[in-house]
C-alpha positions in Angstrom: 146.2 84.5 89.2 150.5 83.9 88.1 152.1 86.6 85.7 156.0 87.9 86.1 156.2 91.6 87.5 160.0 92.7 86.3 162.4 91.0 88.1 159.3 88.8 90.3 157.5 86.1 89.8 153.9 86.8 91.1 151.8 84.7 92.5 148.0 86.0 93.6 146.0 84.0 95.4 142.4 84.7 95.6 140.3 84.1 99.1 136.7 85.2 99.9 138.1 87.0 102.6 141.7 87.9 102.0 144.0 87.4 99.5 147.7 86.2 99.6 150.3 88.3 97.5 153.8 86.0 96.8 157.0 87.2 94.7 159.9 85.3 94.0 163.2 86.8 92.6 164.1 85.1 89.6 167.5 85.1 90.0 168.0 84.6 94.0 164.4 83.0 94.2 164.1 84.9 97.2 160.3 84.6 98.3 157.9 87.1 100.0 154.9 86.5 101.1 151.5 88.8 103.0 148.8 88.3 103.4 145.9 91.2 102.5 142.7 91.2 104.3 139.6 93.5 103.6 140.3 96.6 105.8 143.6 96.7 103.9 141.8 98.2 100.9 138.9 99.9 102.5 138.3 103.0 99.9 138.2 100.2 97.5 135.5 97.6 98.8 132.5 99.7 96.7 134.1 99.1 93.3 134.7 95.1 93.5 135.8 94.0 97.0 139.1 91.9 96.6 138.4 90.5 93.4 138.9 94.1 91.8 141.7 94.8 93.7 142.9 91.8 92.9 142.3 92.4 88.9 143.6 96.4 89.4 147.1 94.9 91.5 148.0 91.9 88.6 147.0 95.1 85.6 149.5 97.0 87.7 152.1 94.9 88.1 152.3 94.3 84.7 152.1 98.0 83.2 155.8 98.8 82.3 155.3 102.2 84.4 157.0 100.5 88.0 159.3 101.0 90.9 159.5 98.4 92.9 162.8 97.9 95.6 163.7 95.0 97.3 166.0 94.9 100.5 166.3 92.5 102.9 163.4 93.5 105.0 160.9 95.1 103.5 159.4 95.7 100.2 157.8 98.6 98.3 155.7 98.8 95.5 153.6 101.7 93.8 151.6 101.1 91.3 150.8 104.8 89.5 148.2 103.2 87.5 144.8 105.2 86.3 141.3 103.4 86.0 138.0 105.4 85.4 136.5 103.8 88.4 139.6 103.7 90.6 139.9 107.3 92.6 143.7 106.9 93.0 147.0 105.1 92.6 147.5 102.1 94.6 150.4 102.5 96.8 151.7 99.4 99.0 154.5 100.3 101.4 154.6 97.0 104.1 157.7 95.0 105.9 156.9 91.7 104.4 159.2 88.5 105.6 161.6 86.3 103.8 160.6 82.6 102.9 164.0 81.7 101.6 167.2 83.4 102.1 169.0 84.3 98.7 172.1 82.1 99.2 172.1 78.8 100.3 175.6 79.6 101.8 173.7 82.4 104.5 171.5 79.0 105.5 174.5 76.8 106.0 176.3 80.0 108.1 172.8 80.1 109.9 172.6 76.0 110.3 176.6 75.7 111.7 176.0 78.7 114.1 173.1 76.5 115.6 174.4 73.6 116.1 177.6 74.8 117.9 175.5 76.5 120.1 173.6 73.0 120.9 177.2 71.4 120.5 177.9 73.9 123.9 174.3 73.2 125.5 175.5 69.3 125.0 178.4 70.0 126.5 177.5 72.1 129.5 174.5 68.7 130.3 176.9 66.2 130.2 179.0 68.7 132.5 176.5 68.9 134.8 175.1 65.3 134.6 178.4 64.6 135.7 178.6 67.1 138.5 175.3 66.0 140.0 176.2 62.4 139.7 179.6 63.6 141.7 177.4 65.3 143.9 175.0 62.3 144.9 178.7 59.9 145.5 179.4 63.0 148.0 176.5 63.9 149.7 177.8 63.2 152.9 177.1 60.0 154.9 173.8 59.6 153.3 171.8 59.0 150.4 168.1 59.1 149.4 165.4 57.2 146.9 162.8 58.8 145.3 159.8 58.3 147.1 161.3 57.6 150.7 161.2 60.6 152.8 164.3 59.4 155.0 168.2 59.9 154.3 169.8 56.8 154.5 173.0 55.9 155.5 175.1 55.0 153.4 177.3 52.0 155.3 173.5 50.4 155.8 174.2 46.5 155.6 170.6 45.8 156.1 167.8 47.7 154.6 164.2 47.0 154.7 162.3 49.7 152.3 158.2 49.1 152.8 155.1 50.7 152.3 153.9 52.4 155.3 151.6 50.6 157.1 152.7 47.5 155.4 153.8 43.5 156.9 156.2 41.5 156.0 156.1 37.8 155.7 157.7 37.6 158.8 154.9 39.4 160.5 156.6 42.3 161.2 154.5 45.8 160.5 155.9 49.4 159.9 154.9 52.0 160.3 156.0 56.0 160.0 154.3 56.9 163.7 156.8 54.5 164.7 160.2 55.2 162.7 162.9 52.4 163.3 160.6 50.3 164.6 158.1 47.4 164.4 155.4 46.1 165.1 155.9 41.7 165.5 152.3 40.5 164.0 151.7 37.1 166.0 149.4 34.5 164.6 146.3 34.2 166.2 145.5 38.3 165.9 142.9 39.1 163.2 143.1 41.9 160.9 141.6 45.5 161.9 137.9 46.4 161.4 136.0 48.7 162.7 133.3 46.3 164.1 135.2 44.3 166.0 138.8 46.1 166.7 140.2 42.8 168.7 140.0 39.4 167.2 141.9 37.1 170.1 141.0 35.5 173.1 144.0 37.1 174.9 142.7 40.9 174.1 144.9 42.7 176.7 148.0 40.9 175.6 149.2 42.5 172.5 152.8 43.3 172.2 154.1 47.2 171.7 156.4 48.2 169.5 160.1 46.9 169.1 163.3 48.4 168.2 165.1 47.3 165.3 168.6 46.2 166.2 171.3 48.9 165.6 172.2 46.8 162.0 169.0 47.0 160.6 167.6 49.9 159.3 163.8 50.3 157.8 162.8 53.1 156.0 158.5 53.7 154.6 157.5 55.2 151.4 153.8 55.9 150.3 154.9 55.9 146.4 158.4 54.5 145.7 159.9 55.6 142.6 163.3 55.0 142.2 166.2 52.4 143.2 168.6 54.5 141.4 170.8 55.4 144.4 171.3 52.2 145.7 174.4 51.9 144.3 176.6 54.4 146.7 175.5 51.6 149.3 178.8 50.1 149.0 178.4 47.8 152.2 174.6 46.5 151.7 174.4 42.5 151.7 170.6 42.1 152.6 167.7 44.3 151.1 163.9 43.7 151.6 161.6 46.0 149.4 157.7 45.5 150.4 154.4 46.3 149.0 155.9 48.3 146.2 153.3 48.5 143.7 153.7 51.7 141.4 157.7 50.7 140.5 158.2 48.4 137.5 162.2 48.8 137.5 164.0 46.8 140.0 167.4 47.4 137.2 169.6 49.6 139.5 169.9 46.1 141.9 171.5 45.0 139.9 174.3 47.3 141.0 174.6 46.6 144.2 177.1 43.5 144.1 177.8 43.0 147.9 174.4 41.5 148.0 173.9 38.3 149.6 169.9 38.3 150.6 166.6 40.1 148.3 163.6 40.4 149.2 160.9 41.6 146.8 157.4 41.1 148.6 153.9 42.1 148.4 152.1 43.7 151.6 151.3 40.4 154.0 148.3 39.4 156.1 147.5 36.6 158.5 144.7 34.2 157.7 143.3 31.0 159.6 143.2 28.1 156.5 143.6 25.0 156.1 142.5 21.9 157.7 143.4 21.4 160.6 143.3 25.2 160.7 147.2 26.9 160.7 147.8 30.5 160.1 149.6 31.7 157.5 150.7 35.3 155.6 149.2 35.8 152.5 149.2 38.5 149.6 146.8 41.3 150.4 147.5 44.5 148.6 149.9 46.5 147.0 151.9 43.4 145.3 155.3 44.2 143.3 154.6 44.8 139.8 157.9 42.3 139.0 157.9 41.4 135.2 161.9 41.1 134.4 164.6 39.9 136.7 167.4 39.6 134.5 169.2 42.5 136.2 169.8 39.5 139.3 172.1 37.6 137.3 174.8 40.2 137.8 174.7 39.2 141.8 176.8 36.4 142.1 177.3 36.7 145.6 173.2 36.0 146.5 172.7 33.7 148.6 169.0 33.9 149.5 166.0 35.2 146.5 162.2 35.9 148.0 159.7 36.6 145.5 157.1 36.4 147.8 153.8 37.6 146.4 154.8 38.9 143.5 151.8 37.5 141.0 153.4 39.0 138.1 156.1 37.3 137.9 156.5 34.1 135.6 159.9 33.8 134.4 162.9 33.2 136.6 165.3 31.7 134.1 168.2 34.1 135.7 168.2 32.6 138.9 170.4 29.9 136.9 173.1 32.1 136.9 173.6 32.6 140.5 176.2 29.5 142.0 176.1 30.3 145.7 172.4 30.5 145.7 170.5 27.8 148.3 166.9 29.3 149.3 164.4 31.0 147.0 160.6 31.9 147.9 158.1 32.2 144.8 155.5 31.6 147.2 152.0 33.3 145.8 153.7 34.0 142.4 153.2 33.3 138.4 156.3 30.6 137.8 155.0 27.5 137.1 158.3 25.5 136.7 161.4 25.0 138.8 162.7 21.8 137.9 165.2 23.4 135.7 166.8 24.6 139.0 166.9 21.5 140.6 169.7 21.7 143.0 170.6 19.5 146.1 172.0 22.7 147.8 169.0 24.4 146.5 165.8 25.3 148.8 162.7 26.1 147.1 159.6 27.5 148.1 156.8 27.2 146.1 152.8 27.9 146.4 
């Protein structure tokens, strides 16, 4: 139902269990709306329910005898309408929300206030971001990397980040049980298994754990998350990351300009292969999800690069941008073509 009542255009929407009453001022286009339920007119339900009340309401609003006042938050309406079946006048006094403002300027003013607050928040966030970055740079003599539970000295020159209990291609195994140490896995030692823990003729000669040289730092991780803070290791020249299968973002390495050696490799295992037989290191598990190495073109000082065991890596065109490279290892990767890297000074190892 749509009709006019005084200065208002009225719309009455009847539903099975409720009805919606909407007023729109013809001049200001200010809109008010409220939903009424059966319980609001329990006294009149016996006379025909909401449909009957709606008809009476329409007649009352259309009647010349009416008293309606509107304020910014309240709509008061009295319908002194007499009907032979209607026991008493219909009086409506309720607070009702405004859907539309009287003036567009008010909306603009409110929006401007909100934008100003947003600008203040953005400025604050920017200030906090700069402060956090400053604190990261001035966090003493160490940095931290998300996923690695150790403080790494900022003066580190040779850094190994390795998944706990993983083995490098050179046969060194690292464990969180022995921080700062490694176990050299010699050719001939089989992998541990429950039925035969040791598989070597010289079972009693298993070498113990050896302390890393002072210039080399190794840190184990369980789930590696971010390399963001590597850029604060200003003296870093050698970086090894082993067994990082969770991370796919290695772009932060491109910000460490002093790097001369980069190894992103899989966790390895020693296997007896070939005829005549020989021992080889092959990927075991925790292989890096390495797809894009475009960041490596920023590292002009690189001399040696290894992606051994990165089975997802197939595109290495960025290697052409490294003028000082003399060693490249792409064994056990998806790299098919290295002919474009032909250079008498460059040694390439492929699978």
